[in-house]
C-alpha positions in Angstrom: -56.4 -15.2 14.9 -56.3 -11.6 16.3 -54.6 -12.9 19.5 -52.0 -14.8 17.4 -51.2 -11.6 15.4 -50.8 -9.6 18.6 -48.6 -12.2 20.1 -46.5 -12.3 16.9 -46.1 -8.5 16.9 -45.1 -8.6 20.6 -42.4 -11.3 19.9 -41.1 -9.2 16.9 -40.8 -6.1 19.0 -39.0 -8.1 21.8 -36.5 -9.4 19.3 -35.9 -6.0 17.8 -35.4 -4.5 21.2 -32.7 -7.1 21.9 -30.8 -6.5 18.7 -27.3 -5.4 19.8 -25.9 -2.1 18.6 -22.2 -1.6 18.5 -20.5 1.8 18.4 -16.8 2.8 18.0 -15.4 5.8 19.9 -12.2 7.8 19.7 -11.8 9.4 23.1 -15.2 11.0 23.7 -15.9 11.3 20.0 -18.5 8.9 18.6 -17.5 7.5 15.2 -20.6 7.7 13.0 -21.0 6.3 9.5 -19.5 8.4 6.6 -18.0 10.9 9.1 -14.3 11.7 9.1 -12.7 12.8 12.3 -9.2 14.4 12.4 -6.9 13.8 15.3 -3.3 14.2 16.4 -2.1 11.2 18.5 1.3 10.6 17.0 4.3 10.7 19.3 7.8 11.1 17.9 10.9 10.8 20.2 14.3 11.5 18.5 17.6 10.2 19.7 20.0 12.5 17.9 23.2 10.9 19.2 22.1 7.5 18.1 20.6 8.7 14.9 17.1 7.3 15.1 13.6 8.2 16.2 10.8 6.2 17.8 7.3 6.7 16.4 4.2 5.7 18.3 0.6 6.1 17.0 -1.8 5.5 19.8 -5.3 6.7 19.1 -7.7 6.3 22.1 -10.1 3.8 20.5 -12.9 2.0 22.3 -16.1 0.0 21.6 -19.5 0.1 23.3 -22.7 -1.9 23.1 -26.2 -1.1 24.2 -26.8 -4.6 25.6 -24.5 -7.3 27.1 -22.6 -9.6 24.8 -19.8 -12.1 25.2 -19.7 -13.0 21.5 -18.0 -10.0 20.0 -15.4 -10.6 17.3 -12.9 -7.8 16.7 -10.4 -7.6 13.9 -7.8 -5.0 12.8 -6.2 -5.4 9.3 -3.3 -3.1 8.3 -3.8 -2.6 4.6 -0.6 -0.7 4.2 1.6 -3.6 5.4 2.8 -2.5 8.9 2.7 -4.4 12.1 0.0 -3.2 14.4 -1.0 -4.3 17.9 -4.4 -4.6 19.6 -5.3 -5.9 23.2 -9.0 -5.2 23.6 -9.1 -6.1 27.3 -7.0 -9.2 27.0 -3.7 -10.5 25.7 -2.0 -8.1 23.2 -1.6 -9.5 19.7 0.6 -8.1 17.0 0.7 -8.6 13.2 -0.5 -7.1 9.9 -3.8 -8.6 10.9 -5.1 -9.2 14.4 -8.4 -11.0 15.3 -9.8 -11.4 18.8 -12.9 -13.5 19.4 -15.4 -14.1 22.3 -14.8 -10.5 23.6 -17.2 -9.4 26.3 -18.8 -5.9 26.1 -21.0 -4.6 28.8 -23.9 -2.2 28.3 -22.7 1.4 27.8 -19.2 0.6 29.2 -16.3 1.4 26.9 -14.0 -1.4 26.0 -10.5 0.1 25.3 -9.1 -1.5 22.2 -5.5 -0.6 23.2 -4.7 -0.3 19.5 -1.3 1.1 18.4 1.5 1.2 15.9 5.1 1.6 17.0 8.4 1.4 15.2 11.9 2.9 14.9 13.3 4.9 11.9 16.5 6.7 10.9 16.3 10.4 11.6 16.0 11.3 7.9 13.6 8.5 7.1 9.9 9.5 6.5 7.2 8.3 8.8 4.9 6.0 6.9 1.1 6.4 6.6 -0.5 3.5 8.4 -3.9 2.5 7.1 -6.0 0.0 9.1 -9.5 -1.3 8.8 -11.1 -2.2 12.2 -14.4 -4.0 12.5 -16.5 -5.5 15.2 -19.6 -7.8 15.2 -21.7 -10.0 17.4 -21.2 -13.4 15.7 -24.6 -14.6 16.9 -26.5 -11.9 15.2 -26.5 -10.9 11.5 -26.4 -7.2 10.6 -24.4 -6.1 13.6 -21.1 -5.5 11.9 -19.5 -2.0 12.2 -16.3 -0.9 10.5 -14.0 2.1 10.2 -10.8 3.0 8.5 -8.0 4.7 10.4 -5.2 6.5 8.6 -2.2 7.7 10.6 1.0 9.4 9.3 3.3 12.3 9.3 0.8 14.6 7.6 -1.8 14.0 10.2 -4.4 11.3 11.1 -8.1 10.7 10.7 -10.7 8.0 11.2 -13.6 7.4 8.8 -16.5 5.0 9.6 -17.6 2.7 6.8 -21.3 2.6 6.3 -22.3 -1.1 6.1 -25.4 -1.5 4.0 -27.3 -4.4 2.4 -27.5 -2.8 -1.0 -23.7 -2.4 -1.4 -21.3 -4.4 0.7 -18.0 -6.4 0.8 -18.3 -10.1 0.3 -15.6 -12.8 -0.1 -13.5 -11.8 -3.2 -15.5 -8.7 -4.2 -18.5 -6.5 -3.6 -22.2 -7.3 -3.9 -24.8 -4.8 -5.0 -28.6 -4.5 -5.1 -30.2 -1.8 -7.4 -33.9 -1.5 -7.9 -33.3 0.5 -11.1 -30.4 1.5 -13.3 -27.8 2.9 -11.0 -24.3 4.2 -11.9 -21.5 2.5 -10.1 -17.8 3.5 -10.0 -15.0 1.9 -8.0 -11.4 3.1 -7.7 -8.5 1.7 -5.7 -6.7 3.7 -3.0 -4.3 5.0 -5.7 -7.2 6.6 -7.6 -7.1 4.1 -10.4 -10.5 3.2 -11.8 -11.2 -0.5 -11.5 -14.9 -0.7 -12.4 -17.4 1.7 -14.0 -20.8 0.8 -15.3 -24.6 1.3 -14.9 -26.0 -1.7 -12.9 -29.4 -3.0 -12.0 -30.8 -5.9 -10.1 -28.4 -7.9 -8.0 -24.8 -8.9 -8.8 -21.2 -9.4 -7.5 -18.1 -7.7 -8.8 -14.9 -9.7 -8.3 -12.0 -7.6 -7.0 -8.7 -8.3 -5.3 -8.2 -7.9 -1.6 -7.8 -4.2 -0.6 -9.4 -0.9 0.2 -11.6 0.8 -2.4 -13.6 4.1 -2.8 -16.9 3.8 -4.5 -19.8 5.9 -5.9 -23.1 4.1 -6.0 -25.9 6.3 -7.3 -25.7 9.5 -5.3 -23.8 7.9 -2.4 -20.0 7.6 -1.9 -18.0 5.7 0.6 -15.2 3.2 1.2 -15.3 -0.6 1.3 -12.6 -3.1 2.4 -12.4 -6.5 0.7 -10.7 -9.3 2.7 
């Protein structure tokens, strides 16, 4: 029995050691959960004679993994409605939402996402704020998903990692929570309008439309994106 328990512990440790850890980067800046990083990677070229300007937002985003995987799924969803583009080491795809599957990431080698937004505007037309949720996961392992929100616009740009937790997470058509005791929960949309406010306990699901939300759950705050 003792040998069996030792063998079981060894197998468990082996499996834990092989669990993949994915990390997003912006240049040499690691994107860590609940951290907001400001940056300025917006290029505006004006053509005064022709009366228009070209706007390119090209943050230097990349992904790393601590062990080899060829089963990475990457997605970028522009929640503000613009057309974005992402290549991620292969064919470039464009749209309001881009998904790339079976991506290979090698240990501690950065995979450039080649993510950008580009468009043309009249000279007096304001530059829009482009909000995109980007996520990656190894589809063969649960609990590997990492997400962040990137906001780019005329007033500046920032990236904020979303903390993915089991006790409060996005599910299809809403958010699911787990609370061991009574816990205040408040959810607002990106316009600041309160969409849910209550004290919850146990487990439950709150149905919400697709979109980006800001929440306060107990003493923790963050953002969550519902597909």
